[in-house]
Residue, then its C-alpha position, 0 to 999 in steps of 0.5 A: m403061901l406060907k408052910l405051916l406044918s406036915l402030917p405023916a402020909e398015914q395020918d388023915p389031914m381032914p380033921l385039922s383041915r376042918h378045924l382050920w377052916k372053922a377058924k376061917l384060916g384059908h389053906r391048901i394041903l399039898p403032898d411032899e416027895q414022901g407023900n406027907h401032907v403039907f399045910w400051906l397058909l394062903d394069907v400070911g396076914q393070918l399068921p398071928l391067928v394060926q398058933q392059937a388055932l393049932d394049940d386048940w386043935q392039939a388040946g382037943r378044943s373046938t375053935v370059934p371063927a377068928t376075929n379080924n386082926p386090926n394089925a393084919l392088913i398093916f402086917r400084910i402090906k409090910k410083907v409085900p412092899v414091891t407089890v404095893l409100890v407098883l400099885l401106888l405108882a400106877c395109881l399116881i401116874t394114871a391119876a396125873f394123866e387123867w385129871v392133872f397134867g394130861a398128855i404131858v405125862f404120856l409124852l414123858i413116860s411113853f416107850t419112845p419119845m413122840e412128837f406132832v407131825d402135821n397134827q398127828l402124834v408120831s412115835l419116834p424110833l427105839s434108837t431115840t430112846l436108847s441114844s438119848g439115855q431115856w432108859w426108863r421109857l423101856i419100863t414106865p409105860i406099864f404104870l400108865h392106864f387109860g381109864i379107871m376100869h383099865l387100872v382097876f382090872n390090872a391092879l386086882w391081878i397085880w395084887i393077887l398074883g404079885e403078892m403070891i410071888e413076893r411072899n413066896q419068893g421074895q422082893v428081889k425076885l419079884v423086881l427082876l420079874i417085873l423088869f424082865t416082863a415089862l421090857i419084853s412086853n413093851s418091846a413086843q408091843f412097840l416093835i410089832n405095831d411101830s407105835s408107843q401109844f400103849g400102856g398098862l400093867s397087863g403085860v406084867v400080869y400075864g408075865y406073873l401068870g406064865y411064871i407061876w403056872l410053869w414054876s408050879k409045874l417044875h417045882p410042885q412042892q414049893g408052895l407057889a400054885i395057881n388055879n387051872g380055871l384062872v389060867i384058862f380064863m386069862l388065856g381065853w381073855m387074851l385070845l378074845g382080845m386078838t379077835d375082831f369080835s372084841r374090837s368091833l362089838l365089845g369096843l376093846n382095844m387090847a395090847n395083844e402083843a404086850h399080853l403075849g410077850g409078857l406071858l412068854a417072858g414069864l414062862a422064860f423067867a421060870l426056866l432061868p436056872w440060877f433062881k431055883k436054889k433059894a426058892s425051897k427055903k420056907t418058914s414054918i411054925 
């Protein structure tokens, strides 16, 4: 989200809010420490349309629905290169695994190397990854997905939540969050199950979820927030995956330890003290 403007506490914010909604400019109104009404733009890609809407409001002119800006999507993508890169890598690696190179892709990026023993695929110890210098394996399983629906489901949340974090707090912080949550979630899945046969961005998704939720509680005025209903849904989905019902009746085989590890990693990342100062800097118009 992007900070637009503030109205005094004694001024009714609803006329401006209605004006912006008529212009199809999605926004939120949050109070600051003095009780002023702070307007936040939900889609930064609409920024070129905001100034005209504000000029119309100040001049007392009614607005008409904003037309689609042909440059909005390109502008939006350019603002979130890390999120786009993560999605691109996930799509390319999954496509290579599903339709081009097959299992060789899995063997190259799994958390630890694997080998066949008596026609069984066996995961080697974590020490093999570390001693061989194949450090990329600690992260790369997040890019491999097993089927289109697995990829689409995770990609949707990576776009929604990742874009939110990257636009609000920058690319460096998002990269660090991805690496941290990927490392913790992958490690949790391997160490508890003693197997490298897993993959997907869901651990990172839950890391995003935990981070945004706790950050919004600790820093409610900094424009990063998430709907409580979404949090409840995602936690419910994670708990469902831990039940026999999901496996036996729904046929779901979730990486539960990765989900929980990612969630805890995201919560821990929100508590890191050296990331708090720069987050309060916002652009306004």
